[in-house]
C-alpha positions as CSV (number, residue, x, y, z in Angstrom):
1,X,-13.8,17.6,-8.1
2,X,-10.3,16.3,-8.9
3,X,-9.4,16.3,-5.1
4,X,-12.6,14.3,-4.3
5,X,-11.6,11.7,-6.9
6,X,-8.1,11.6,-5.5
7,X,-9.1,11.4,-1.9
8,X,-11.7,8.7,-2.4
9,X,-9.1,6.7,-4.3
10,X,-6.8,6.9,-1.4
11,X,-9.4,6.3,1.4
12,X,-8.3,2.6,1.6
13,X,-4.8,3.7,2.5
14,X,-6.0,5.9,5.4
15,X,-8.2,3.1,6.8
16,X,-5.5,0.5,6.4
17,X,-2.9,2.4,8.3
18,X,-5.1,2.2,11.4
19,X,-6.1,-1.4,11.3
20,X,-4.3,-4.6,12.2
21,X,-3.8,-8.1,11.0
22,X,-5.4,-9.3,7.7
23,X,-7.2,-6.0,7.2
24,X,-3.9,-4.3,6.9
25,X,-2.6,-6.8,4.4
26,X,-5.7,-6.6,2.3
27,X,-5.9,-2.8,2.3
28,X,-2.2,-2.6,1.9
29,X,-2.6,-4.6,-1.3
30,X,-5.2,-2.2,-2.6
31,X,-2.8,0.7,-1.9
32,X,0.1,-1.0,-3.6
33,X,-2.0,-2.0,-6.7
34,X,-3.9,1.2,-7.2
35,X,-2.0,3.8,-5.2
36,X,0.2,4.9,-8.2
37,X,-2.8,5.1,-10.5
38,X,-4.6,7.3,-7.9
39,X,-1.5,9.5,-7.8
40,X,-1.3,9.8,-11.5
41,X,-5.0,10.7,-11.9
42,X,-4.9,13.1,-9.0
43,X,-1.8,15.0,-10.2
44,X,-3.1,15.0,-13.7
45,X,-6.2,16.7,-12.4
46,X,-4.3,19.1,-10.2
47,X,-4.8,17.3,-6.9
48,X,-2.0,18.2,-4.5
49,X,-3.8,16.4,-1.8
50,X,-3.4,13.0,-3.4
51,X,0.3,13.6,-3.8
52,X,0.7,14.5,-0.2
53,X,-1.3,11.3,0.7
54,X,1.1,9.4,-1.6
55,X,3.9,10.7,0.6
56,X,2.0,9.4,3.7
57,X,1.6,6.0,2.0
58,X,5.3,5.9,1.2
59,X,6.2,6.8,4.8
60,X,4.1,3.8,6.0
61,X,5.7,1.5,3.5
62,X,2.8,0.9,1.1
63,X,4.5,2.7,-1.8
64,X,8.0,3.7,-2.8
65,X,8.7,7.4,-2.2
66,X,10.8,7.8,-5.4
67,X,8.1,6.1,-7.4
68,X,5.5,8.4,-5.9
69,X,7.5,11.4,-7.0
70,X,8.1,9.9,-10.5
71,X,4.5,9.2,-11.1
72,X,3.5,12.7,-9.9
73,X,6.0,14.3,-12.2
74,X,4.5,12.5,-15.2
75,X,0.9,13.2,-14.2
76,X,1.5,16.8,-13.3
77,X,3.4,17.5,-16.4
78,X,0.9,15.9,-18.7
79,X,-2.0,17.6,-16.9
80,X,-0.6,21.1,-17.4
81,X,0.3,20.3,-21.0
82,X,-3.3,19.3,-21.7
83,X,-4.5,22.6,-20.1
84,X,-2.1,24.6,-22.2
85,X,-3.5,22.9,-25.3
86,X,-7.1,23.6,-24.3
87,X,-6.2,27.2,-23.6
88,X,-4.4,27.6,-26.9
89,X,-7.1,25.9,-28.9
90,X,-10.3,26.7,-27.1
91,X,-9.3,29.3,-24.5
92,X,-11.9,32.1,-25.2
93,X,-14.8,29.6,-25.4
94,X,-13.8,27.9,-22.2
95,X,-13.5,31.2,-20.3
96,X,-16.9,32.3,-21.7
97,X,-18.4,29.0,-20.7
98,X,-17.0,29.0,-17.2
99,X,-17.2,32.5,-15.5
100,X,-15.4,31.2,-12.4
101,X,-12.3,30.6,-14.6
102,X,-12.7,33.9,-16.4
103,X,-12.8,35.7,-13.1
104,X,-9.3,34.5,-12.4
105,X,-7.9,35.4,-15.8
106,X,-6.8,39.0,-14.8
107,X,-4.7,37.6,-11.9
108,X,-3.1,35.0,-14.1
109,X,-2.4,37.6,-16.8
110,X,-0.7,39.9,-14.2
111,X,1.6,37.1,-13.2
112,X,2.4,36.3,-16.8
113,X,3.3,40.0,-17.5
114,X,5.6,39.9,-14.5
115,X,7.2,36.5,-15.0
116,X,6.6,35.7,-18.7
117,X,7.0,31.9,-19.3
118,X,8.4,31.4,-15.8
119,X,4.8,32.1,-14.6
120,X,4.2,28.4,-15.3
121,X,6.4,27.6,-12.3
122,X,4.9,30.3,-10.1
123,X,1.3,29.3,-10.8
124,X,2.0,25.7,-9.8
125,X,2.2,27.0,-6.2
126,X,-0.7,29.4,-6.4
127,X,-3.8,28.1,-4.7
128,X,-6.9,28.5,-6.7
129,X,-5.1,29.0,-10.0
130,X,-3.9,25.5,-10.7
131,X,-6.5,24.9,-13.5
132,X,-7.2,28.5,-14.6
133,X,-3.5,29.3,-14.8
134,X,-2.4,26.9,-17.5
135,X,-5.6,27.5,-19.5
136,X,-5.1,31.3,-19.5
137,X,-1.4,30.9,-20.2
138,X,-2.3,28.8,-23.2
139,X,-4.1,31.8,-24.6
140,X,-1.1,34.1,-24.2
141,X,0.8,33.0,-27.3
142,X,3.8,31.8,-25.5
143,X,5.8,29.2,-27.5
144,X,4.7,25.6,-26.7
145,X,8.3,24.6,-26.3
146,X,9.0,27.2,-23.7
147,X,5.8,26.3,-21.9
148,X,6.9,22.6,-21.9
149,X,10.4,23.5,-20.6
150,X,9.2,25.6,-17.7
151,X,6.4,23.2,-16.9
152,X,8.9,20.4,-16.6
153,X,11.1,22.5,-14.4
154,X,8.1,23.4,-12.2
155,X,6.9,19.9,-11.8
156,X,10.5,18.8,-10.8
157,X,10.3,21.3,-8.0
158,X,6.7,20.8,-7.0
159,X,6.4,17.0,-6.9
160,X,9.2,16.3,-4.3
161,X,8.1,19.2,-2.1
162,X,4.4,18.2,-1.9
163,X,5.3,14.5,-1.5
164,X,7.8,15.3,1.2
165,X,5.2,17.3,3.2
166,X,3.0,14.2,3.4
167,X,6.0,11.9,4.1
168,X,7.4,14.0,6.9
169,X,4.0,15.1,8.4
170,X,3.1,11.4,8.8
171,X,5.8,10.9,11.5
172,X,4.4,13.8,13.5
173,X,0.8,12.4,13.1
174,X,2.0,8.9,14.0
175,X,3.3,10.1,17.4
176,X,-0.1,11.6,18.2
177,X,-2.0,8.6,16.9
178,X,0.1,6.3,19.1
179,X,-1.8,7.6,22.1
180,X,-5.3,6.8,20.7
181,X,-7.3,3.6,20.6
182,X,-8.3,2.2,17.2
183,X,-12.0,3.1,17.7
184,X,-11.1,6.7,18.5
185,X,-8.9,6.9,15.4
186,X,-11.7,5.6,13.2
187,X,-14.1,8.2,14.7
188,X,-11.5,10.9,13.9
189,X,-11.1,9.7,10.4
190,X,-14.9,9.6,9.8
191,X,-15.2,13.2,11.1
192,X,-12.3,14.4,8.9
193,X,-13.7,12.7,5.8
194,X,-17.2,14.2,6.5
195,X,-15.6,17.7,6.8
196,X,-13.6,17.2,3.6
197,X,-16.7,16.0,1.7
198,X,-18.8,18.9,3.1
199,X,-16.2,21.5,2.2
200,X,-15.9,20.2,-1.4
201,X,-19.7,20.0,-1.7
202,X,-20.0,23.6,-0.6
203,X,-17.3,24.7,-3.1
204,X,-19.0,22.8,-5.9
205,X,-22.4,24.4,-5.1
206,X,-20.8,27.9,-5.1
207,X,-19.2,27.3,-8.5
208,X,-22.4,25.9,-10.0
């Protein structure tokens, strides 16, 4: 659900990039005013997609690239620290309440046995373990200071990489978009948005 929140918060940026005149100025203002907040919320809730979209917005000039990375570092760091705390304080109850998280615990524990506290960095790049990973690690008795140190190192690596993917990918997409008419672009965006919503709805139904 965190990616849904992040993507909806950034929908204005996507639409604005394909419109002209006053619409661009209006939606660009929305991106400038709320873009950093969307990035913070998305990265706090483990949404890599919103950070990549932040890179896209920076490439188009709506946001500053360095500020996007800075906000993502703060949001990503605090989000994982919150999950570590939840795991340390309520871990067994959380895993018992959510079987989908408990099912991922053996995989996370195997990574922790291999990498110890450095698993915090590794799990940041493991798809499907971004929430379960920190919660399970919080249950493992690793020193909070070590977790915080490796978490900070991990987010310093993660944030620039993900933001750069969006930033650089935009130029390739822009070349393709240049050959399309605005109506065609909007149709493509509606189809993409429908697919994204459908995919997350399916995942949410499976988890529930």
